[in-house]
N, C-alpha and C positions, 0 to 999 in steps of 0.2 A: 043711681048710686054714684056715678062718675062726677056729676054736678056737686053732690054732697062732699065728695073728697076734695074737689077743687076749692070749695068754700072753706073747708077745714084747713087745707094747706095755706090758703090765703091768710086766714086768721092766725095760724101758727107763725107764719112769716112776719106778720104785723107784730105779734107779741114778742118775737125775738128782737125785732127792731126796737120796740118800745123798751125792752129790758136793757138793750145796749145803750140807748139814750139816757135812761135813768142811771145806769151804772156810771156813765160818763159824767152826769151831773154830780153824783156822789163823789167821784174821784176829783172833781174840780170845786168841791164845797169850800175850800180855803183859798181859791184862786181869786185875786182881786179883780173886780169888774166882770167876772163870769156871769152870764145870764143863763138860768136854767132853761132847758128845752124839753119839749114833749111832742109826741105824734098822737093822732087820734084816728081810730078805726074808721069812722065815717068818711074821712078824707081818703083813706086808703081804699075803702070799698067803692067810693065814687070813681076812682081812677081805674080800678079793676073791672068794674061792671059796665064801663063804657064799651058797648059792643058795636062792631061795624059789620055790615053784611057785604061781602065782596062778590058772591055769586048766589044763585038761588040755593037756599038751604045750607049755605056755607057761612059760618060765623067764626070770627076770630076775637079773642079777648084783647082788651086794651093793655098797654104796658104799665107795670107797677114798679119800674126800676128807680124812679125818683121819689124820694120820701120828702115830704114837706115838714119842716121843723117849726114848731111854734115856740117862740121865746117868751119867757115869763119876765115881764118888765114891772109887774105890780109890786112885789115885796122885794125891796133892796136893802141889804145891810149897809152899815157904815162904810165898808170897803167896796161897795158897788156890786157885791155878789148877791144873786137872788135865789141861791139854793137853800131850801129848807130840808135838812138831812132827814129829819123825822118823817116828813111828808113823802120824801123820795123813797125811803125804806118801805113805807107802807105801800106805795104804788108798785115797787119792785116785788113785794110779797104778793100783791093782788095779781100781777102779771104772771108770776111763777105758778100760783095756784090755778089760774085759768088754764095755763098750759097743761098742768097735771090733769085737770078735769077733762080737757079735750082728749088727751091721750087715753084716759080711762074710758071715755065715751066711745072712742074709735075701737078700743079693744073689746068692749061689751058688744058693740054692733058686729064686729068680726066673729065673736063667739056665737051670737044669734044666727048670723048667716051660715056659719059652719053647721050648727045644730039643724038648721032648716034643710041643709043639703045632705044631712046624715053623715057628716065627716067627723 
């Protein structure tokens, strides 16, 4: 169960970071030469799941303090800005819905655990 919660916490942190990046893109949608940024879960997962064994049966998790930002250079407007507000709003909605889904899943799992314990 603890491993499950670590993974959930990691993914929730990623979604929070992604929402912040998308919100920043939307806020800069009219800034000349601003390039839209994004982060991807696989990159975050790779950083977090790099495990190192320091002693027999002693495992520490890798650091996830640095987020790699991917800059969108493909679609550029006349002013050099690469933010597509419609696309960013859709991605923001997806990230928000995923966070809600995860919170509901954790709550359901907690209810199941409580019922199994007779609480």
